[in-house]
Structure formats: structure tokens, C-alpha cells
DSSP file (Angstrom, degrees, kcal/mol; ACC not computed):
  #  RESIDUE AA STRUCTURE BP1 BP2  ACC     N-H-->O    O-->H-N    N-H-->O    O-->H-N    TCO  KAPPA ALPHA  PHI   PSI    X-CA   Y-CA   Z-CA
    1    1 A M              0   0    0      0, 0.0     2,-0.5     0, 0.0    17,-0.0   0.000 360.0 360.0 360.0 137.1   78.4  104.8   78.0
    2    2 A E        +     0   0    0     13,-0.1     2,-0.4     2,-0.0    16,-0.2  -0.975 360.0 169.7-118.9 124.3   75.6  104.9   80.6
    3    3 A I        -     0   0    0     -2,-0.5    11,-0.1    11,-0.1     2,-0.1  -0.995  15.8-156.0-131.3 123.5   75.2  102.4   83.3
    4    4 A G        -     0   0    0      9,-0.4     2,-0.3    -2,-0.4    -2,-0.0  -0.217  13.2-120.7 -87.7-178.9   72.8  102.8   86.1
    5    5 A S        -     0   0    0      6,-0.1     2,-0.3    -2,-0.1     8,-0.2  -0.741  24.2-167.8-114.5 169.0   72.7  101.4   89.6
    6    6 A S        -     0   0    0     -2,-0.3     0, 0.0     6,-0.1     0, 0.0  -0.997  27.3-157.2-153.4 148.8   70.0   99.3   91.2
    7    7 A T  S    S+     0   0    0     -2,-0.3     2,-0.2     4,-0.1    -1,-0.1   0.302  73.8  94.0-106.9   8.4   69.0   98.0   94.7
    8    8 A S  S >  S-     0   0    0      1,-0.1     3,-0.8     0, 0.0    -2,-0.1  -0.645  82.5-124.7 -94.7 154.9   67.1   95.1   93.2
    9    9 A I  T 3  S+     0   0    0     -2,-0.2    -1,-0.1     1,-0.2    -3,-0.0   0.722 108.8  65.8 -68.7 -20.8   68.5   91.7   92.6
   10   10 A M  T 3  S-     0   0    0      1,-0.1    -1,-0.2     3,-0.0    -4,-0.0   0.736 100.6-138.8 -78.9 -19.3   67.5   92.0   89.0
   11   11 A G    <   -     0   0    0     -3,-0.8    -1,-0.1     2,-0.0    -4,-0.1  -0.116  32.0 -51.0  89.3 167.3   70.0   94.8   88.3
   12   12 A P        -     0   0    0      0, 0.0     2,-0.4     0, 0.0    -6,-0.1  -0.344  56.9-102.5 -74.7 157.3   69.6   98.0   86.2
   13   13 A S        -     0   0    0     -8,-0.2    -9,-0.4    -2,-0.1    -2,-0.0  -0.679  34.7-139.1 -78.0 136.7   68.3   98.1   82.7
   14   14 A I        -     0   0    0     -2,-0.4   -11,-0.1   -11,-0.1     5,-0.0  -0.850  18.7-120.1-103.2 127.9   71.1   98.6   80.3
   15   15 A P     >  -     0   0    0      0, 0.0     4,-2.2     0, 0.0     5,-0.1  -0.233  20.5-117.8 -63.9 155.8   70.4  101.1   77.4
   16   16 A T  H  > S+     0   0    0      1,-0.2     4,-2.7     2,-0.2     5,-0.2   0.912 113.9  55.0 -60.1 -44.9   70.6   99.8   73.9
   17   17 A Q  H  > S+     0   0    0      1,-0.2     4,-2.0     2,-0.2    -1,-0.2   0.911 109.5  46.3 -57.6 -44.3   73.5  102.2   73.1
   18   18 A T  H  > S+     0   0    0      2,-0.2     4,-2.1     1,-0.2    -1,-0.2   0.873 111.3  51.6 -67.2 -37.6   75.5  100.9   76.0
   19   19 A R  H  X S+     0   0    0     -4,-2.2     4,-2.6     2,-0.2    -2,-0.2   0.916 110.4  49.3 -61.7 -43.8   74.9   97.3   75.1
   20   20 A E  H  X S+     0   0    0     -4,-2.7     4,-2.5     1,-0.2    -2,-0.2   0.872 109.4  51.8 -61.6 -41.4   76.0   97.9   71.5
   21   21 A A  H  X S+     0   0    0     -4,-2.0     4,-2.2     2,-0.2    -1,-0.2   0.883 111.5  46.3 -63.4 -41.6   79.1   99.5   72.7
   22   22 A L  H  X S+     0   0    0     -4,-2.1     4,-2.7     2,-0.2     5,-0.2   0.913 113.1  50.8 -65.2 -43.5   80.0   96.6   75.0
   23   23 A T  H  X S+     0   0    0     -4,-2.6     4,-1.6     1,-0.2    -2,-0.2   0.890 110.5  48.3 -61.9 -41.0   79.2   94.2   72.2
   24   24 A S  H  X S+     0   0    0     -4,-2.5     4,-0.5     2,-0.2    -1,-0.2   0.900 112.8  48.6 -64.9 -42.1   81.4   96.0   69.8
   25   25 A H  H >< S+     0   0    0     -4,-2.2     3,-0.8     1,-0.2    -2,-0.2   0.901 113.0  46.1 -69.8 -37.6   84.3   96.1   72.2
   26   26 A L  H >< S+     0   0    0     -4,-2.7     3,-1.5     1,-0.2    -1,-0.2   0.796 102.4  66.5 -73.3 -26.9   84.0   92.5   73.1
   27   27 A S  H 3< S+     0   0    0     -4,-1.6    -1,-0.2     1,-0.3    -2,-0.2   0.673  89.7  67.4 -61.5 -21.8   83.8   91.6   69.4
   28   28 A S  T << S+     0   0    0     -3,-0.8     2,-0.3    -4,-0.5    -1,-0.3   0.577  88.1  81.1 -81.9  -7.3   87.4   92.9   69.0
   29   29 A Y  S <  S-     0   0    0     -3,-1.5    78,-0.1    -4,-0.2     2,-0.1  -0.694  80.8-122.5 -95.8 150.6   88.8   90.0   71.1
   30   30 A N     >  -     0   0    0     -2,-0.3     4,-2.2    76,-0.2     5,-0.2  -0.265  37.3 -94.2 -79.6 175.9   89.4   86.5   69.7
   31   31 A M  H  > S+     0   0    0      1,-0.2     4,-1.5     2,-0.2     5,-0.1   0.873 123.3  53.3 -64.0 -39.5   87.7   83.4   71.3
   32   32 A W  H  > S+     0   0    0      2,-0.2     4,-1.6     1,-0.2    -1,-0.2   0.913 109.4  47.6 -61.6 -44.7   90.7   82.6   73.6
   33   33 A A  H  > S+     0   0    0      1,-0.2     4,-2.4    73,-0.2    -1,-0.2   0.888 109.0  54.8 -66.4 -37.6   90.7   86.1   75.0
   34   34 A L  H  X S+     0   0    0     -4,-2.2     4,-2.0     1,-0.2    -1,-0.2   0.783 103.8  54.5 -67.0 -24.5   87.0   85.9   75.5
   35   35 A Q  H  X S+     0   0    0     -4,-1.5     4,-1.5    -3,-0.2    -1,-0.2   0.862 110.5  47.2 -69.1 -36.6   87.4   82.8   77.5
   36   36 A G  H  X S+     0   0    0     -4,-1.6     4,-2.0     2,-0.2    -2,-0.2   0.871 109.7  52.2 -70.0 -39.2   89.9   84.7   79.7
   37   37 A I  H  X S+     0   0    0     -4,-2.4     4,-2.6     2,-0.2     5,-0.2   0.912 108.7  51.6 -62.0 -43.2   87.6   87.7   80.1
   38   38 A E  H  X S+     0   0    0     -4,-2.0     4,-1.9     1,-0.2    -2,-0.2   0.888 109.0  51.5 -61.4 -35.8   84.8   85.2   81.2
   39   39 A F  H  X S+     0   0    0     -4,-1.5     4,-1.3     2,-0.2    -2,-0.2   0.900 111.1  46.4 -69.5 -39.4   87.2   83.8   83.8
   40   40 A I  H  X S+     0   0    0     -4,-2.0     4,-2.9     2,-0.2     5,-0.4   0.926 109.8  52.7 -68.8 -44.0   88.0   87.2   85.2
   41   41 A V  H  X S+     0   0    0     -4,-2.6     4,-2.4     1,-0.3     5,-0.5   0.917 108.3  52.4 -61.6 -39.8   84.4   88.3   85.3
   42   42 A A  H  < S+     0   0    0     -4,-1.9    -1,-0.3    -5,-0.2    -2,-0.2   0.844 114.3  44.0 -64.2 -32.0   83.6   85.1   87.3
   43   43 A Q  H  < S+     0   0    0     -4,-1.3    -2,-0.2    -3,-0.3    -1,-0.2   0.924 124.6  30.4 -76.9 -44.1   86.4   86.0   89.7
   44   44 A L  H  < S-     0   0    0     -4,-2.9    -2,-0.2     2,-0.1    -3,-0.2   0.595  93.7-138.1 -92.2 -13.6   85.6   89.7   90.2
   45   45 A K  S  < S+     0   0    0     -4,-2.4     2,-0.3    -5,-0.4    -3,-0.2   0.847  73.1  95.7  53.0  38.1   81.8   89.4   89.6
   46   46 A S     >  -     0   0    0     -5,-0.5     4,-1.6    -6,-0.2    -2,-0.1  -0.854  57.6-164.3-159.5 121.2   81.9   92.5   87.5
   47   47 A M  H  > S+     0   0    0     -2,-0.3     4,-2.4     2,-0.2     5,-0.2   0.830  96.9  54.0 -69.0 -34.1   82.2   93.2   83.8
   48   48 A L  H  > S+     0   0    0      2,-0.2     4,-2.2     1,-0.2     5,-0.2   0.919 109.0  47.0 -70.7 -40.7   83.2   96.9   84.5
   49   49 A L  H  > S+     0   0    0      1,-0.2     4,-2.5     2,-0.2    -1,-0.2   0.906 111.9  52.7 -66.3 -34.5   86.0   96.0   86.8
   50   50 A T  H  X S+     0   0    0     -4,-1.6     4,-2.9     1,-0.2    -2,-0.2   0.943 110.6  45.8 -61.0 -47.6   87.2   93.4   84.2
   51   51 A L  H  X S+     0   0    0     -4,-2.4     4,-2.4     1,-0.2    -1,-0.2   0.847 110.6  53.2 -63.9 -37.2   87.2   95.8   81.4
   52   52 A G  H  <>S+     0   0    0     -4,-2.2     5,-3.2     2,-0.2     6,-1.4   0.888 112.9  45.8 -62.9 -41.8   89.0   98.4   83.6
   53   53 A L  H ><5S+     0   0    0     -4,-2.5     3,-1.3     4,-0.2    -2,-0.2   0.921 112.3  48.5 -73.1 -42.0   91.7   95.9   84.4
   54   54 A I  H 3<5S+     0   0    0     -4,-2.9    -2,-0.2     1,-0.3    -1,-0.2   0.913 111.7  49.6 -59.9 -43.1   92.1   94.6   80.9
   55   55 A D  T 3<5S-     0   0    0     -4,-2.4    -1,-0.3    -5,-0.2    -2,-0.2   0.327 117.3-115.6 -82.2  12.3   92.4   98.0   79.5
   56   56 A R  T < 5S+     0   0    0     -3,-1.3    -3,-0.2     2,-0.2    -2,-0.1   0.823  83.1 120.6  61.5  37.5   95.0   98.8   82.2
   57   57 A H  S   <S+     0   0    0     -5,-3.2     2,-0.3    -6,-0.2    -4,-0.2   0.596  78.8  36.6 -93.8 -22.6   92.9  101.5   84.0
   58   58 A L  S    S-     0   0    0     -6,-1.4     2,-0.2    -9,-0.1    -2,-0.2  -0.941  78.7-130.5-127.3 152.6   93.1   99.3   87.2
   59   59 A T     >  -     0   0    0     -2,-0.3     4,-2.5    -3,-0.1     5,-0.2  -0.514  35.2-106.5 -88.3 165.5   95.8   97.2   88.7
   60   60 A V  H  > S+     0   0    0      1,-0.2     4,-2.6     2,-0.2     5,-0.2   0.930 122.2  50.8 -61.1 -43.4   94.9   93.6   89.8
   61   61 A E  H  > S+     0   0    0      1,-0.2     4,-2.3     2,-0.2    -1,-0.2   0.898 110.1  48.0 -53.8 -46.0   95.1   94.8   93.5
   62   62 A Q  H  > S+     0   0    0      2,-0.2     4,-2.8     1,-0.2     5,-0.2   0.914 113.5  46.6 -66.9 -48.5   92.8   97.7   92.8
   63   63 A A  H  X S+     0   0    0     -4,-2.5     4,-1.9     1,-0.2    -2,-0.2   0.900 114.4  48.2 -67.0 -37.8   90.2   95.5   90.9
   64   64 A V  H  X S+     0   0    0     -4,-2.6     4,-1.3     2,-0.2    -2,-0.2   0.900 110.8  50.9 -66.4 -39.6   90.3   92.8   93.6
   65   65 A L  H  < S+     0   0    0     -4,-2.3     3,-0.3    -5,-0.2     7,-0.2   0.933 113.2  46.4 -60.7 -50.2   89.9   95.4   96.4
   66   66 A L  H >< S+     0   0    0     -4,-2.8     3,-1.1     1,-0.2    -1,-0.2   0.860 108.7  53.6 -64.1 -33.8   86.9   96.9   94.6
   67   67 A S  H 3< S+     0   0    0     -4,-1.9     3,-0.3     1,-0.2    -1,-0.2   0.798 111.7  48.6 -69.1 -26.1   85.2   93.5   94.0
   68   68 A R  T 3X S+     0   0    0     -4,-1.3     4,-3.3    -3,-0.3     5,-0.3   0.075  70.6 122.4-103.9  27.5   85.5   92.8   97.7
   69   69 A L  H <> S+     0   0    0     -3,-1.1     4,-2.3     1,-0.2    -1,-0.2   0.893  78.1  45.2 -54.2 -46.0   84.1   96.0   99.1
   70   70 A E  H  > S+     0   0    0     -3,-0.3     4,-2.3     2,-0.2    -1,-0.2   0.934 114.1  49.0 -67.7 -48.3   81.3   94.3  101.1
   71   71 A E  H  > S+     0   0    0      1,-0.2     4,-2.6     2,-0.2    -2,-0.2   0.942 110.0  51.5 -58.6 -48.5   83.7   91.6  102.4
   72   72 A E  H  X S+     0   0    0     -4,-3.3     4,-2.5     1,-0.2    -2,-0.2   0.896 109.6  50.8 -59.0 -39.0   86.3   94.2  103.5
   73   73 A Y  H  X S+     0   0    0     -4,-2.3     4,-2.3    -5,-0.3    -1,-0.2   0.945 111.2  47.3 -58.3 -46.2   83.5   96.1  105.4
   74   74 A Q  H  X>S+     0   0    0     -4,-2.3     4,-3.3     1,-0.2     5,-0.6   0.902 110.9  52.8 -65.6 -37.3   82.4   92.9  107.2
   75   75 A I  H  X5S+     0   0    0     -4,-2.6     4,-2.2     1,-0.2    -1,-0.2   0.946 110.1  47.7 -59.3 -48.4   86.1   92.2  108.0
   76   76 A Q  H  <5S+     0   0    0     -4,-2.5    -2,-0.2     1,-0.2    -1,-0.2   0.872 118.2  42.5 -60.2 -39.0   86.5   95.7  109.5
   77   77 A K  H  <5S+     0   0    0     -4,-2.3    -2,-0.2    -5,-0.2    -1,-0.2   0.925 131.3  17.8 -69.8 -49.0   83.3   95.3  111.5
   78   78 A W  H  <5S-     0   0    0     -4,-3.3    -3,-0.2     1,-0.2    -2,-0.2   0.605 110.2-106.5-105.2 -18.9   83.6   91.7  112.8
   79   79 A G     << -     0   0    0     -4,-2.2     2,-0.5    -5,-0.6    -1,-0.2  -0.259  33.7 -73.8 106.3 161.8   87.2   91.0  112.4
   80   80 A N        -     0   0    0     -2,-0.1     2,-1.1    -4,-0.1     3,-0.1  -0.790  20.5-147.1-104.4 132.5   89.5   88.9  110.1
   81   81 A I    >>> -     0   0    0     -2,-0.5     4,-2.7     1,-0.2     3,-0.7  -0.820  23.8-156.0 -89.3  94.8   89.8   85.1  110.1
   82   82 A E  H 3>5S+     0   0    0     -2,-1.1     4,-1.2     1,-0.3     5,-0.5   0.822  84.2  43.8 -51.7 -50.4   93.5   85.2  109.1
   83   83 A W  H 3>5S+     0   0    0      3,-0.2     4,-0.6     2,-0.1    -1,-0.3   0.845 124.5  35.0 -66.8 -33.3   93.7   81.7  107.5
   84   84 A A  H <>5S+     0   0    0     -3,-0.7     4,-2.5     2,-0.2    -2,-0.2   0.957 121.7  40.0 -84.6 -56.6   90.4   82.0  105.6
   85   85 A H  H  X5S+     0   0    0     -4,-2.7     4,-2.7     1,-0.2     5,-0.2   0.921 118.0  47.5 -63.1 -46.4   90.2   85.6  104.6
   86   86 A D  H  X<S+     0   0    0     -4,-1.2     4,-2.4    -5,-0.6     5,-0.2   0.932 111.9  50.5 -64.3 -41.2   93.8   86.0  103.7
   87   87 A Y  H  X S+     0   0    0     -4,-0.6     4,-2.7    -5,-0.5    -1,-0.2   0.925 110.3  49.8 -62.9 -44.2   93.9   82.8  101.7
   88   88 A E  H  X S+     0   0    0     -4,-2.5     4,-2.7     2,-0.2     5,-0.2   0.911 110.7  50.8 -59.3 -43.5   90.8   83.9   99.8
   89   89 A L  H  X S+     0   0    0     -4,-2.7     4,-2.5     2,-0.2    -2,-0.2   0.945 112.7  43.8 -58.2 -50.4   92.3   87.2   99.0
   90   90 A Q  H  X S+     0   0    0     -4,-2.4     4,-2.8    -5,-0.2    -2,-0.2   0.921 113.9  51.3 -63.9 -43.1   95.6   85.8   97.7
   91   91 A E  H  X S+     0   0    0     -4,-2.7     4,-2.5    -5,-0.2    -1,-0.2   0.906 109.9  48.8 -61.3 -42.6   93.7   83.2   95.7
   92   92 A L  H  X S+     0   0    0     -4,-2.7     4,-2.4     2,-0.2     5,-0.2   0.896 111.8  49.9 -62.1 -41.6   91.5   85.8   94.1
   93   93 A R  H  X S+     0   0    0     -4,-2.5     4,-2.9    -5,-0.2     5,-0.2   0.958 111.7  48.1 -63.9 -47.5   94.5   87.9   93.2
   94   94 A A  H  X S+     0   0    0     -4,-2.8     4,-2.4     1,-0.2    -2,-0.2   0.917 114.0  46.2 -60.3 -44.8   96.3   85.0   91.7
   95   95 A R  H  X S+     0   0    0     -4,-2.5     4,-2.1     2,-0.2    -1,-0.2   0.870 113.8  47.9 -60.7 -41.2   93.4   84.0   89.7
   96   96 A T  H  X S+     0   0    0     -4,-2.4     4,-2.4    -5,-0.2    -2,-0.2   0.921 113.9  47.6 -65.2 -46.4   92.6   87.5   88.5
   97   97 A A  H  X S+     0   0    0     -4,-2.9     4,-2.5    -5,-0.2    -2,-0.2   0.910 111.3  50.6 -63.1 -44.2   96.2   88.1   87.6
   98   98 A A  H  X S+     0   0    0     -4,-2.4     4,-2.7    -5,-0.2    -1,-0.2   0.940 112.6  46.8 -62.4 -47.6   96.4   84.8   85.7
   99   99 A G  H  X S+     0   0    0     -4,-2.1     4,-2.6     2,-0.2    -1,-0.2   0.916 111.9  50.4 -63.0 -41.5   93.3   85.6   83.7
  100  100 A T  H  X S+     0   0    0     -4,-2.4     4,-2.2     2,-0.2    -2,-0.2   0.918 110.9  48.5 -59.7 -47.0   94.5   89.1   82.9
  101  101 A L  H  X S+     0   0    0     -4,-2.5     4,-2.6     2,-0.2     5,-0.2   0.923 109.6  53.4 -61.6 -46.3   97.8   87.8   81.7
  102  102 A F  H  X S+     0   0    0     -4,-2.7     4,-2.1     1,-0.2    -2,-0.2   0.926 108.9  49.2 -52.8 -53.0   96.0   85.2   79.6
  103  103 A V  H  X S+     0   0    0     -4,-2.6     4,-1.2     1,-0.2    -1,-0.2   0.896 112.6  47.5 -54.0 -45.3   93.9   87.8   77.9
  104  104 A H  H  X S+     0   0    0     -4,-2.2     4,-0.7     1,-0.2    -1,-0.2   0.886 111.8  48.2 -64.3 -37.9   96.8   90.0   77.2
  105  105 A L  H  < S+     0   0    0     -4,-2.6     3,-0.3     1,-0.2    -1,-0.2   0.829 113.8  48.2 -73.2 -30.1   98.9   87.2   75.7
  106  106 A C  H  < S+     0   0    0     -4,-2.1   -73,-0.2    -5,-0.2    -1,-0.2   0.678 114.4  47.6 -79.2 -19.2   95.9   86.1   73.6
  107  107 A S  H  < S+     0   0    0     -4,-1.2    -2,-0.2    -5,-0.2    -1,-0.2   0.548  84.0 110.6-100.6  -7.6   95.3   89.7   72.4
  108  108 A E  S  < S-     0   0    0     -4,-0.7     2,-0.3    -3,-0.3    -3,-0.0  -0.371  73.6-115.1 -71.4 146.0   98.8   90.6   71.5
  109  109 A S        -     0   0    0      1,-0.1    -1,-0.1     2,-0.1    -2,-0.1  -0.661  22.6-164.4 -77.2 136.0   99.6   91.1   67.7
  110  110 A S        +     0   0    0     -2,-0.3     2,-0.3     2,-0.1    -1,-0.1   0.113  52.0 106.9-109.3  17.5  102.1   88.5   66.5
  111  111 A T        -     0   0    0      2,-0.0     2,-0.4     0, 0.0    -2,-0.1  -0.729  59.9-140.4 -99.9 152.5  103.0   90.2   63.3
  112  112 A V        -     0   0    0     -2,-0.3     2,-0.5     2,-0.0    -2,-0.1  -0.905  10.3-152.7-106.5 131.9  106.3   91.9   62.7
  113  113 A K        -     0   0    0     -2,-0.4     2,-0.4     0, 0.0    -2,-0.0  -0.917  10.8-146.5-108.4 132.9  106.3   95.1   60.7
  114  114 A H        -     0   0    0     -2,-0.5     2,-0.2     3,-0.0    -2,-0.0  -0.828  11.8-129.4 -99.1 133.4  109.5   95.9   58.8
  115  115 A K        -     0   0    0     -2,-0.4     2,-0.4     1,-0.1    -1,-0.0  -0.537  22.7-118.6 -74.3 141.9  110.8   99.5   58.3
  116  116 A L        -     0   0    0     -2,-0.2     2,-0.6     1,-0.0    -1,-0.1  -0.680  26.5-132.7 -79.2 132.3  111.7  100.6   54.8
  117  117 A L        -     0   0    0     -2,-0.4     2,-0.5     2,-0.0    -1,-0.0  -0.766  18.8-157.4 -89.6 126.5  115.2  101.5   54.7
  118  118 A Q              0   0    0     -2,-0.6    -2,-0.0     1,-0.1     0, 0.0  -0.910 360.0 360.0-106.0 126.8  115.8  104.8   53.0
  119  119 A E              0   0    0     -2,-0.5    -1,-0.1     0, 0.0    -2,-0.0   0.366 360.0 360.0-108.0 360.0  119.2  105.6   51.5
């Protein structure tokens, strides 16, 4: 998959092959799971971080930290407003964790497979 970077507000152009791969991957989820994915994307502001989180390549803490890089830089430069920044961080973690759990619960297989007993 190829995804470029951009310094423009419009963002990079996404190649057709990448777009098809993302469409195919998202099509494997049911509508409830897609609602959860949309919720996580709204929290993290990133489809890539969301997919990394859902596919268990990132933890919630890692995904939230990566989504807040600019804010963390500003906090280091100008200081932390404890009651505001800490509250926002905890709220973002809680919302992201809840959305991730929702997607996982909606995506689990609910069928039971029986083993054949061999005698």
C-alpha cells in the first residue's frame, strides 16, 4: 500500500490500488463495526492509526500519543494546563478504547465449531 504525505490542507492523492485495498478491507466489517471504526477515526483523526489499532499493531496509548504529536510538542514548549490537557488525554483514551472494544465485539465470530470425535 502506498500513501504519500502532504503539506497542503488538501492532503495527498491516494493511488487507486491503495483506495481499492482500503475499500476491500473495510468491506470485511459489518455495519456495526464500521460505525465503531468511524467513531475511532473521529477521535484519532487518522484512518491509518485506527486500522493499526483495530488490527492490534498499536495499543490505545500508542495510537492516542501518535494522534496528539502536535499537542504534545506544544505542551513541552509552552507547558501543561493540568486540569485541561490531562482531562482531554484521559477522555480521548477512554473514547478510543471504547470504540476499539466495540469494533472487536462486533467483529467476533459467534459460531461454534464442533470437533469430530475419532474413535
